[in-house]
C-alpha positions, 0 to 999 in steps of 0.5 A: 377796394376803391372801385377802380379797375386797371386795363393791366388787371383786366388783361391779367384776369382774362388771361387767367381763365381764357387764354388760347392764342391758338384761337385768336381768329375765334376771339376776333370772330366773337369780337365782331359778333359782340360789336354787332350785338352792341350795334343792335342794342344801340339801334333799339335805343337800349339804355345803360342798366339800372343798378343791379341789372346787366343782362341784355343792356348796352353795358353788357355788350360794351364789356363783351367788346372790351373782353374780346379785344383784350383777349386778342391783345393777350394772344399777341403779348400786347400790354395795352397799358403801354400801347395806349399812351403811345397811341394817344401821343400819336393821335394828339400829334395828328389831331391836337386836343385841348385835353391831354392824355394823363398817365397815372389816372 
């Protein structure tokens, strides 16, 4: 294992144990709740976790936000690995940057 995790794997992992399209609104409410918890952690000045620590840290809250965003994408059958390059191309056309988005990274 190289330590890298793809978005496709995360979506598949989440879908394998937490896939309830009928609960998409609940997933959204949970996403909003987790975003609020992230905001509180940032406001408190919490820092990323030390090795081996995770509970109550910014790292944990960011993962929770990502988890529920991907759970929502799963409910709609959205392949985020396909969407991200398209959205980045659109963003780059509107707001050119010196660093292009690279596929396969």
